[in-house]
C-alpha positions in Angstrom: 94.8 185.8 49.4 94.0 187.5 46.2 91.4 190.3 46.3 89.0 190.6 43.4 87.8 193.9 42.0 84.3 195.2 42.7 81.4 194.4 42.4 82.6 191.1 44.0 83.0 191.9 47.7 85.5 190.3 50.0 84.4 190.2 53.7 87.0 189.3 56.3 87.3 185.9 54.7 84.2 185.2 52.7 83.6 186.4 49.2 80.1 187.7 48.2 78.4 188.0 44.8 75.0 189.5 44.2 72.8 189.3 41.1 73.3 190.7 38.4 77.0 190.6 38.9 79.0 187.8 37.3 81.3 185.4 39.1 84.9 186.3 38.1 86.7 183.5 36.2 89.4 183.5 38.9 86.8 182.6 41.5 85.0 180.1 39.3 88.3 178.2 39.2 89.3 178.9 42.8 89.7 176.5 45.7 87.0 178.4 47.7 83.8 176.4 48.0 80.8 178.3 46.5 77.3 178.4 47.9 74.1 179.6 46.2 71.5 181.1 48.5 68.2 179.8 47.0 65.0 180.9 48.6 62.3 183.6 48.7 63.1 187.0 47.2 59.7 188.6 46.6 57.2 189.2 49.4 59.4 188.1 52.2 62.1 189.7 54.5 65.7 189.9 53.3 66.8 186.7 55.0 69.8 186.6 52.7 71.5 189.4 54.6 71.2 187.5 57.8 72.6 184.4 56.2 75.5 186.3 54.8 76.3 187.6 58.3 76.2 184.1 59.6 78.7 182.9 57.0 81.0 185.9 56.8 83.8 184.2 58.7 83.9 181.2 56.3 86.0 181.0 53.2 82.9 180.5 51.0 82.0 182.3 47.8 78.4 183.2 48.6 76.1 183.9 45.6 73.0 185.9 46.4 70.2 186.2 43.7 68.4 189.0 45.6 69.1 192.3 43.8 69.2 195.6 45.5 67.4 197.1 42.5 65.1 195.1 40.2 63.4 197.2 37.5 60.0 195.5 36.9 59.4 197.8 33.9 62.4 196.4 32.1 61.1 193.8 29.7 64.4 191.9 29.9 64.6 191.9 33.7 62.9 188.5 34.3 65.0 186.8 31.6 68.2 188.3 33.0 67.4 187.3 36.6 66.4 183.8 35.7 69.4 183.3 33.5 71.7 184.6 36.3 70.1 182.1 38.7 70.3 179.3 36.3 74.0 179.9 35.6 75.0 180.4 39.2 73.1 177.5 40.5 75.1 175.3 38.1 78.4 177.0 39.0 77.9 176.6 42.8 79.5 173.8 44.7 76.6 173.8 47.2 73.1 175.1 47.4 71.2 176.2 50.5 67.4 176.5 50.4 65.4 178.7 52.7 61.6 178.7 52.8 60.3 181.7 54.7 56.8 181.8 56.2 55.6 184.8 54.1 55.4 183.2 50.7 55.1 179.7 49.1 58.3 180.2 47.0 57.2 178.3 43.9 60.5 178.8 42.1 62.4 177.7 45.1 60.3 174.5 45.4 61.0 173.9 41.7 64.7 174.4 42.3 64.8 172.1 45.3 63.1 169.4 43.3 65.5 169.8 40.4 68.6 169.9 42.6 67.4 167.0 44.8 67.8 164.8 41.8 71.5 165.5 41.7 74.5 164.6 43.9 75.3 168.3 44.6 75.4 169.1 48.3 72.2 170.8 49.4 71.0 172.2 52.7 67.4 172.9 53.4 65.8 175.2 56.0 62.1 175.8 56.5 60.6 178.5 58.8 58.4 176.6 61.3 55.3 178.4 60.0 56.0 177.8 56.2 52.7 176.6 54.7 54.2 173.7 52.8 56.7 172.6 55.5 55.5 169.0 55.6 55.8 168.7 51.8 59.4 170.0 51.9 60.3 167.6 54.7 58.8 164.6 53.0 60.0 165.2 49.5 63.5 165.9 50.8 63.4 162.8 52.9 62.2 160.6 50.0 64.8 161.8 47.5 67.8 163.0 49.7 67.4 161.1 53.0 70.8 162.3 54.1 69.7 165.9 54.1 68.4 167.1 57.5 65.8 169.8 57.2 66.3 172.6 59.8 64.0 175.3 61.1 66.1 178.5 61.5 68.6 180.4 59.5 71.1 180.0 62.3 70.8 176.2 62.2 71.0 176.3 58.4 74.2 178.3 58.5 75.7 176.0 61.1 74.9 173.0 59.0 76.6 174.5 56.0 79.7 175.6 58.0 80.0 172.1 59.6 79.9 170.5 56.1 
């Protein structure tokens, strides 16, 4: 197995990419399935770290939009972040969505709506106390009836792995 240079991180099997780093061309064209972690970033726990741990024994390329350092004083920060997410959502083979209880995640709702209109494999998880749980369940059922909404990060990871 080829090892890529940092900042792209290879776990035991899984590869990991974090915003603002760019997916290496070798990986873009690789046989490894890629997964984008869509979901809350601001005002909620770092659920992405838990998901990465749940997936570290897979052969996935996991793309995480949550940055370790986001400079809110940088006038270009929002543009660069949204551009990164836009590009990597399109590059990903699959997208997982997680809706934590702490925030409504308006951008994640928008992304779920947009990607529900495609044939790209999606996986949807909702914390049982998420304020708009019923909306996510119904909207997903109406557009992507084959997608089973789950209620824990463990179940979401298991669903992705089984796919």
